TIDRENKOL-717659 format. One record per residue (C-alpha): x, y, z; residue number from 1; residue in one letter; chain. Coordinates in nm, 3 decimals. Example, Ala and Ser with C-alpha at 12.3 -4.5 7.8 and 13.67 -1.06 7.14 Angstrom:
BEGIN
        u        v        w  mivex  zagu  gumi
    1.230   -0.450    0.780      1     A     A
    1.367   -0.106    0.714      2     S     A
//
This chain:
BEGIN
        u        v        w  mivex  zagu  gumi
    4.220   -6.047    1.772      1     M     A
    4.478   -6.218    1.994      2     K     A
    4.398   -6.334    2.348      3     V     A
    4.557   -6.550    2.615      4     C     A
    4.384   -6.786    2.857      5     F     A
    4.540   -6.856    3.197      6     I     A
    4.388   -7.170    3.348      7     G     A
    4.181   -7.415    3.144      8     I     A
    3.970   -7.602    3.394      9     G     A
    3.598   -7.657    3.345     10     S     A
    3.517   -7.285    3.346     11     I     A
    3.816   -7.210    3.123     12     G     A
    3.696   -7.459    2.864     13     K     A
    3.348   -7.306    2.872     14     R     A
    3.490   -6.957    2.822     15     H     A
    3.709   -7.068    2.530     16     I     A
    3.410   -7.221    2.354     17     R     A
    3.191   -6.919    2.422     18     N     A
    3.452   -6.659    2.333     19     F     A
    3.520   -6.834    2.002     20     T     A
    3.147   -6.855    1.928     21     A     A
    3.088   -6.486    2.007     22     V     A
    3.386   -6.381    1.796     23     C     A
    3.266   -6.587    1.501     24     E     A
    2.922   -6.425    1.526     25     E     A
    3.104   -6.097    1.462     26     H     A
    3.311   -6.241    1.178     27     G     A
    3.625   -6.252    1.393     28     V     A
    3.848   -6.559    1.420     29     Y     A
    4.067   -6.508    1.726     30     P     A
    4.420   -6.627    1.782     31     E     A
    4.408   -6.797    2.121     32     I     A
    4.717   -6.870    2.330     33     H     A
    4.699   -7.083    2.645     34     A     A
    4.942   -7.053    2.934     35     L     A
    4.938   -7.395    3.101     36     R     A
    5.135   -7.528    3.397     37     K     A
    4.999   -7.884    3.364     38     T     A
    5.040   -8.160    3.108     39     S     A
    4.680   -8.282    3.112     40     S     A
    4.534   -8.348    2.769     41     I     A
    4.269   -8.104    2.656     42     L     A
    3.954   -8.215    2.471     43     P     A
    3.990   -8.208    2.094     44     E     A
    3.730   -7.934    2.049     45     D     A
    3.932   -7.711    2.284     46     I     A
    4.265   -7.793    2.121     47     Q     A
    4.136   -7.689    1.780     48     Q     A
    4.067   -7.337    1.912     49     H     A
    4.415   -7.292    2.063     50     I     A
    4.681   -7.158    1.830     51     S     A
    4.970   -7.176    2.075     52     K     A
    5.032   -7.349    2.408     53     V     A
    5.298   -7.193    2.628     54     I     A
    5.433   -7.307    2.961     55     H     A
    5.589   -6.997    3.118     56     S     A
    5.545   -6.622    3.121     57     E     A
    5.871   -6.591    2.925     58     A     A
    5.696   -6.741    2.622     59     E     A
    5.414   -6.484    2.615     60     L     A
    5.386   -6.256    2.314     61     D     A
    5.453   -5.890    2.376     62     E     A
    5.089   -5.780    2.362     63     K     A
    4.739   -5.930    2.366     64     Y     A
    4.400   -5.773    2.308     65     D     A
    4.277   -5.946    2.623     66     A     A
    4.390   -6.190    2.890     67     I     A
    4.155   -6.429    3.070     68     F     A
    4.258   -6.508    3.430     69     I     A
    4.078   -6.832    3.514     70     L     A
    4.317   -7.012    3.748     71     N     A
    4.239   -7.079    4.119     72     P     A
    4.123   -6.774    4.316     73     T     A
    4.431   -6.754    4.539     74     H     A
    4.646   -6.711    4.225     75     M     A
    4.444   -6.429    4.065     76     H     A
    4.626   -6.134    4.219     77     Y     A
    4.980   -6.251    4.147     78     E     A
    4.879   -6.358    3.795     79     T     A
    4.723   -6.021    3.720     80     L     A
    5.022   -5.838    3.863     81     R     A
    5.267   -6.049    3.662     82     A     A
    5.078   -6.016    3.332     83     L     A
    4.955   -5.662    3.376     84     H     A
    5.175   -5.519    3.105     85     G     A
    5.075   -5.772    2.841     86     Y     A
    4.721   -5.643    2.774     87     A     A
    4.488   -5.349    2.830     88     D     A
    4.180   -5.565    2.887     89     C     A
    4.133   -5.846    3.142     90     F     A
    3.860   -6.098    3.221     91     F     A
    3.896   -6.221    3.581     92     I     A
    3.693   -6.515    3.704     93     E     A
    3.505   -6.469    4.030     94     K     A
    3.591   -6.423    4.310     95     P     A
    3.825   -6.148    4.199     96     V     A
    4.081   -6.219    4.475     97     F     A
    4.101   -6.441    4.781     98     D     A
    4.164   -6.160    5.031     99     K     A
    4.110   -5.789    5.076    100     L     A
    4.463   -5.693    5.181    101     T     A
    4.621   -5.676    4.835    102     Y     A
    4.748   -5.346    4.699    103     D     A
    4.521   -5.275    4.400    104     C     A
    4.655   -4.925    4.342    105     S     A
    4.914   -5.079    4.111    106     I     A
    4.649   -5.153    3.849    107     F     A
    4.630   -4.885    3.582    108     D     A
    4.295   -4.705    3.570    109     N     A
    4.330   -4.670    3.193    110     S     A
    4.299   -5.047    3.154    111     K     A
    3.971   -5.237    3.153    112     R     A
    3.901   -5.512    3.405    113     Y     A
    3.588   -5.723    3.400    114     Y     A
    3.513   -5.956    3.693    115     V     A
    3.277   -6.243    3.611    116     A     A
    2.918   -6.205    3.734    117     C     A
    2.712   -6.449    3.522    118     P     A
    2.398   -6.458    3.739    119     L     A
    2.325   -6.100    3.633    120     R     A
    2.264   -6.242    3.285    121     Y     A
    2.000   -6.497    3.388    122     T     A
    1.642   -6.432    3.281    123     Q     A
    1.541   -6.441    3.648    124     E     A
    1.772   -6.160    3.758    125     I     A
    1.688   -5.963    3.444    126     I     A
    1.321   -5.996    3.548    127     A     A
    1.412   -5.888    3.902    128     A     A
    1.574   -5.574    3.759    129     E     A
    1.242   -5.476    3.601    130     R     A
    1.051   -5.530    3.926    131     V     A
    1.301   -5.330    4.131    132     V     A
    1.273   -5.040    3.885    133     K     A
    0.892   -5.044    3.882    134     E     A
    0.801   -5.128    4.243    135     E     A
    0.935   -5.042    4.588    136     A     A
    1.076   -5.357    4.748    137     V     A
    1.063   -5.350    5.127    138     F     A
    1.171   -5.708    5.201    139     S     A
    1.406   -5.941    5.015    140     A     A
    1.539   -6.287    5.087    141     R     A
    1.807   -6.470    4.889    142     S     A
    1.935   -6.825    4.923    143     I     A
    2.205   -7.035    4.763    144     S     A
    2.210   -7.388    4.899    145     S     A
    2.372   -7.690    4.737    146     S     A
    2.576   -7.995    4.838    147     Y     A
    2.948   -7.937    4.781    148     L     A
    3.035   -8.306    4.712    149     P     A
    2.787   -8.298    4.421    150     D     A
    2.935   -7.992    4.251    151     W     A
    3.192   -8.176    4.039    152     R     A
    3.092   -8.537    3.967    153     P     A
    3.390   -8.771    3.981    154     G     A
    3.609   -8.519    4.165    155     V     A
    3.694   -8.549    4.535    156     D     A
    3.536   -8.237    4.689    157     Y     A
    3.810   -8.232    4.955    158     R     A
    4.070   -8.161    4.686    159     A     A
    3.905   -7.855    4.527    160     V     A
    3.964   -7.495    4.632    161     Y     A
    3.613   -7.459    4.776    162     S     A
    3.713   -7.691    5.062    163     A     A
    4.014   -7.481    5.164    164     H     A
    3.999   -7.135    5.315    165     K     A
    4.358   -7.055    5.217    166     D     A
    4.267   -7.111    4.851    167     Q     A
    3.967   -6.878    4.852    168     G     A
    3.711   -7.138    4.953    169     G     A
    3.420   -7.096    5.192    170     G     A
    3.067   -6.981    5.120    171     V     A
    3.130   -6.613    5.199    172     R     A
    3.358   -6.572    4.896    173     I     A
    3.293   -6.884    4.689    174     D     A
    2.923   -6.791    4.666    175     L     A
    2.993   -6.423    4.603    176     I     A
    2.748   -6.439    4.310    177     H     A
    2.461   -6.373    4.550    178     E     A
    2.606   -6.055    4.696    179     W     A
    2.702   -5.949    4.346    180     D     A
    2.350   -5.961    4.207    181     Y     A
    2.197   -5.823    4.530    182     L     A
    2.422   -5.517    4.519    183     E     A
    2.354   -5.488    4.146    184     H     A
    1.979   -5.474    4.223    185     L     A
    1.972   -5.279    4.550    186     F     A
    2.310   -5.110    4.593    187     G     A
    2.534   -5.135    4.897    188     Q     A
    2.358   -5.181    5.231    189     P     A
    2.388   -4.931    5.514    190     E     A
    2.461   -5.201    5.770    191     E     A
    2.518   -5.577    5.765    192     V     A
    2.538   -5.834    6.042    193     V     A
    2.642   -6.193    5.974    194     A     A
    2.718   -6.524    6.134    195     F     A
    2.919   -6.796    5.965    196     S     A
    3.130   -7.100    6.034    197     G     A
    3.194   -7.468    5.963    198     T     A
    2.908   -7.666    6.108    199     Y     A
    2.862   -7.982    5.900    200     S     A
    3.051   -8.312    5.885    201     N     A
    3.203   -8.223    5.546    202     L     A
    3.581   -8.272    5.550    203     E     A
    3.671   -7.911    5.478    204     I     A
    3.838   -7.625    5.664    205     D     A
    3.639   -7.349    5.493    206     S     A
    3.308   -7.206    5.611    207     E     A
    3.011   -7.412    5.497    208     D     A
    2.731   -7.186    5.625    209     L     A
    2.674   -6.810    5.640    210     A     A
    2.364   -6.605    5.724    211     V     A
    2.341   -6.228    5.671    212     Y     A
    2.088   -5.959    5.754    213     I     A
    2.137   -5.632    5.566    214     A     A
    1.972   -5.300    5.641    215     K     A
    1.885   -5.055    5.364    216     Y     A
    1.712   -4.721    5.400    217     K     A
    1.378   -4.861    5.279    218     T     A
    1.412   -5.238    5.318    219     M     A
    1.565   -5.533    5.500    220     L     A
    1.741   -5.817    5.321    221     L     A
    1.821   -6.172    5.434    222     E     A
    2.086   -6.391    5.269    223     L     A
    2.153   -6.760    5.334    224     H     A
    2.456   -6.938    5.185    225     L     A
    2.558   -7.299    5.239    226     D     A
    2.739   -7.604    5.098    227     Y     A
    2.491   -7.839    5.269    228     L     A
    2.169   -7.851    5.066    229     G     A
    2.097   -8.195    4.922    230     R     A
    1.838   -8.024    4.699    231     K     A
    1.986   -7.729    4.514    232     T     A
    1.809   -7.402    4.588    233     R     A
    1.900   -7.067    4.438    234     R     A
    1.640   -6.794    4.444    235     S     A
    1.549   -6.439    4.537    236     L     A
    1.220   -6.341    4.702    237     E     A
    1.098   -5.981    4.690    238     C     A
    0.796   -5.836    4.867    239     R     A
    0.637   -5.511    4.756    240     T     A
    0.318   -5.330    4.861    241     A     A
    0.116   -5.523    4.604    242     E     A
    0.297   -5.847    4.526    243     H     A
    0.531   -6.122    4.636    244     E     A
    0.782   -6.234    4.373    245     Y     A
    1.007   -6.538    4.358    246     I     A
    1.291   -6.533    4.107    247     F     A
    1.387   -6.899    4.107    248     D     A
    1.725   -6.932    3.937    249     I     A
    1.758   -7.305    4.009    250     A     A
    1.416   -7.388    3.861    251     E     A
    1.438   -7.125    3.583    252     H     A
    1.110   -6.949    3.654    253     R     A
    0.953   -6.637    3.803    254     V     A
    0.645   -6.641    4.027    255     L     A
    0.417   -6.359    4.130    256     C     A
    0.179   -6.428    4.419    257     D     A
    0.245   -6.804    4.378    258     D     A
    0.155   -6.798    4.008    259     Q     A
    0.421   -6.879    3.749    260     V     A
    0.446   -6.576    3.522    261     I     A
    0.766   -6.667    3.340    262     Q     A
    0.932   -6.998    3.259    263     E     A
    1.276   -6.994    3.112    264     N     A
    1.391   -7.290    2.906    265     H     A
    1.732   -7.155    2.814    266     E     A
    2.039   -7.373    2.839    267     D     A
    2.252   -7.275    3.138    268     V     A
    2.526   -7.170    2.897    269     N     A
    2.308   -6.887    2.765    270     T     A
    2.390   -6.662    3.061    271     M     A
    2.761   -6.722    2.999    272     Y     A
    2.714   -6.637    2.632    273     M     A
    2.545   -6.308    2.725    274     R     A
    2.833   -6.236    2.959    275     E     A
    3.090   -6.314    2.690    276     M     A
    2.909   -6.089    2.444    277     Q     A
    2.944   -5.810    2.700    278     H     A
    3.317   -5.879    2.741    279     F     A
    3.365   -5.887    2.364    280     Y     A
    3.214   -5.537    2.355    281     E     A
    3.449   -5.434    2.637    282     V     A
    3.748   -5.553    2.430    283     I     A
    3.619   -5.362    2.128    284     E     A
    3.577   -5.048    2.339    285     G     A
    3.202   -5.035    2.273    286     V     A
    3.107   -5.044    2.642    287     T     A
    3.256   -5.024    2.989    288     E     A
    3.284   -5.331    3.214    289     P     A
    2.973   -5.390    3.424    290     K     A
    3.176   -5.527    3.714    291     N     A
    3.521   -5.382    3.776    292     T     A
    3.791   -5.476    4.025    293     I     A
    3.682   -5.181    4.240    294     K     A
    3.316   -5.286    4.249    295     S     A
    3.406   -5.654    4.297    296     A     A
    3.624   -5.567    4.596    297     I     A
    3.346   -5.352    4.743    298     A     A
    3.119   -5.655    4.718    299     T     A
    3.384   -5.876    4.877    300     M     A
    3.416   -5.629    5.162    301     R     A
    3.046   -5.663    5.243    302     V     A
    3.067   -6.042    5.220    303     A     A
    3.388   -6.078    5.421    304     E     A
    3.386   -5.800    5.681    305     E     A
    3.027   -5.818    5.803    306     S     A
//
């Protein structure tokens, strides 16, 4: 199996490690190429997995089993367009694109595109799936709140894409994970209203706060996203006729009526491993992608146009 990775930042390194591990579990030892536009030195454990480093599209092999597009969000579309003929299977890091105005009709429907959605693979969201199937939820509230300067220790938050709207930053798109799992659980809302903007003293030009209210046929949903929370909070609350559930992703637990009914002690990488196992099966043609470009753009439309 031959694959190519475009962009080897922190998430790229994680995906290389995980992809190699998943392949080896299946007795496959992949040939990994890396298209790099920088000269930074990669960690030794990453270097040992890479068979070939290339520095321009002209050096790409004719065909790959899969291409991973992991560079900054504002480069995703042009990268996918440029490399579209080199593979039939693509892994695209979230958010899929930085804007909704791109022409996506150029992408061949016979190819397979998977857009990253790792929170779907957490034990908490898996537990939420069971509740949604078994009980009628009439009220839901989701929050993702964390302090942007703390995201990447040792890195100036003002220099990363999250701080810049023209690079795909801002909570509406940067925190698209929440809308992704909410639509996965409840489907697309009938109507959404939202308010957002830049309200803090963070030195950024992207939106640092967004609040949504979504109307469904049988429920209302509230969503709060921000870059401001000094204490990280990431959870989903669901109220049914009989119970109140809290699926606490940040604290790795599930509560029912204030009682802890599930504690999850998995390493955070486990959800990424589950995701990579799914993508491996997509490459092998065993399953269809759970999150396609089409569905990812539909989610973006709710997040951006409300």
